[in-house]
Backbone as CSV, one residue per row, in Angstrom:
resi,resn,N_x,N_y,N_z,CA_x,CA_y,CA_z,C_x,C_y,C_z
1,MET,28.821,4.509,-25.165,28.000,3.827,-24.165,26.621,4.480,-24.211
2,GLY,25.954,4.674,-23.213,24.713,5.439,-23.206,23.644,4.884,-24.112
3,GLY,23.438,5.496,-25.222,22.358,5.115,-26.122,21.355,6.233,-26.215
4,SER,20.325,6.003,-26.943,19.330,7.058,-27.130,18.233,6.953,-26.082
5,ASN,17.532,8.035,-25.933,16.376,8.084,-25.032,16.724,7.804,-23.580
6,GLY,17.879,8.207,-23.127,18.220,8.067,-21.728,18.538,6.647,-21.307
7,ALA,19.044,5.832,-22.184,19.329,4.439,-21.847,20.468,4.335,-20.828
8,ALA,21.241,5.406,-20.648,22.350,5.363,-19.703,21.886,5.574,-18.270
9,GLN,20.603,5.864,-18.072,20.098,6.094,-16.724,20.026,4.783,-15.954
10,ASP,19.991,4.914,-14.650,19.872,3.755,-13.780,18.510,3.093,-13.998
11,PRO,18.480,1.822,-14.378,17.189,1.182,-14.660,16.323,0.992,-13.418
12,THR,16.924,1.036,-12.224,16.116,0.856,-11.015,15.426,2.144,-10.579
13,ALA,15.826,3.272,-11.135,15.198,4.540,-10.773,13.966,4.734,-11.632
14,TYR,12.810,4.745,-11.011,11.586,4.967,-11.750,10.641,5.797,-10.898
15,ILE,9.657,6.361,-11.520,8.705,7.219,-10.822,7.612,6.344,-10.230
16,VAL,7.373,6.500,-8.938,6.315,5.740,-8.280,5.018,6.510,-8.442
17,PRO,3.973,5.849,-8.946,2.693,6.554,-9.084,2.191,7.045,-7.734
18,ALA,1.521,8.170,-7.740,1.040,8.776,-6.499,0.087,7.846,-5.764
19,ARG,-0.619,6.995,-6.493,-1.577,6.093,-5.859,-0.865,5.119,-4.916
20,ARG,0.359,4.706,-5.232,1.087,3.785,-4.370,1.634,4.480,-3.129
21,VAL,1.860,5.774,-3.219,2.450,6.509,-2.100,1.399,6.761,-1.032
22,ARG,0.193,7.080,-1.455,-0.880,7.376,-0.504,-1.347,6.111,0.191
23,LEU,-1.745,6.244,1.446,-2.256,5.094,2.181,-3.718,4.816,1.857
24,ARG,-4.417,5.836,1.446,-5.839,5.671,1.133,-6.024,5.417,-0.356
25,PRO,-7.033,4.650,-0.717,-7.322,4.462,-2.140,-7.866,5.752,-2.743
26,PRO,-7.868,5.866,-4.053,-8.398,7.085,-4.672,-9.863,7.297,-4.285
27,ALA,-10.234,8.550,-4.103,-11.592,8.871,-3.668,-12.582,8.575,-4.786
28,ASN,-13.616,7.841,-4.448,-14.736,7.619,-5.381,-15.974,7.322,-4.560
29,ASP,-17.091,7.186,-5.224,-18.353,6.967,-4.527,-18.632,5.487,-4.294
30,ASN,-17.812,4.615,-4.828,-18.068,3.187,-4.708,-17.483,2.658,-3.407
31,ARG,-18.295,2.009,-2.622,-17.821,1.399,-1.386,-17.294,0.009,-1.689
32,ALA,-16.354,-0.428,-0.891,-15.827,-1.780,-1.052,-16.914,-2.780,-0.681
33,PRO,-16.894,-3.951,-1.308,-17.888,-4.973,-0.942,-17.800,-5.319,0.539
34,LEU,-18.919,-5.751,1.095,-18.996,-6.029,2.525,-17.961,-7.061,2.957
35,GLY,-17.748,-8.077,2.160,-16.764,-9.108,2.502,-15.369,-8.533,2.642
36,TRP,-14.999,-7.612,1.755,-13.673,-6.978,1.822,-13.549,-6.138,3.079
37,ARG,-14.635,-5.409,3.388,-14.588,-4.550,4.577,-14.477,-5.383,5.845
38,VAL,-15.185,-6.503,5.893,-15.120,-7.369,7.071,-13.727,-7.963,7.208
39,ARG,-13.153,-8.447,6.098,-11.797,-9.009,6.138,-10.781,-7.965,6.584
40,ARG,-10.908,-6.755,6.055,-9.975,-5.689,6.430,-10.093,-5.371,7.916
41,LEU,-11.327,-5.333,8.435,-11.537,-5.080,9.855,-10.908,-6.190,10.694
42,VAL,-11.078,-7.443,10.272,-10.488,-8.567,11.013,-8.967,-8.465,11.022
43,VAL,-8.379,-8.099,9.887,-6.922,-7.958,9.816,-6.449,-6.849,10.746
44,TYR,-7.135,-5.719,10.738,-6.750,-4.612,11.618,-6.849,-5.026,13.087
45,LEU,-7.930,-5.722,13.449,-8.103,-6.157,14.830,-7.035,-7.174,15.218
46,LEU,-6.666,-8.046,14.285,-5.618,-9.026,14.559,-4.278,-8.340,14.795
47,ILE,-3.963,-7.350,13.980,-2.709,-6.610,14.150,-2.700,-5.888,15.492
48,LEU,-3.818,-5.240,15.832,-3.896,-4.553,17.127,-3.758,-5.532,18.288
49,ALA,-4.364,-6.716,18.164,-4.268,-7.715,19.224,-2.836,-8.206,19.374
50,LEU,-2.145,-8.391,18.259,-0.750,-8.830,18.329,0.124,-7.767,18.992
51,ILE,-0.090,-6.518,18.629,0.679,-5.432,19.236,0.364,-5.322,20.718
52,ALA,-0.917,-5.426,21.075,-1.301,-5.349,22.485,-0.705,-6.520,23.260
53,GLY,-0.656,-7.683,22.660,-0.054,-8.839,23.326,1.418,-8.658,23.583
54,ILE,2.092,-8.011,22.662,3.525,-7.766,22.848,3.756,-6.686,23.898
55,VAL,2.952,-5.641,23.867,3.166,-4.507,24.756,2.743,-4.813,26.194
56,PHE,1.601,-5.461,26.383,1.038,-5.613,27.731,1.388,-6.936,28.397
57,ILE,2.074,-7.806,27.723,2.434,-9.095,28.352,3.924,-9.149,28.589
């Protein structure tokens, strides 16, 4: 069974790159375009509004 080069290992087990684990993007000097920042802000505000609506109503 098995095979060469570790073929007997579980195929679903793989190493997740560190970039996917972190919540922040990799540090660089480039800022996101204004449209992306505005959309992200709107999404965050929408999520907060939904949570506030559930909690306070």
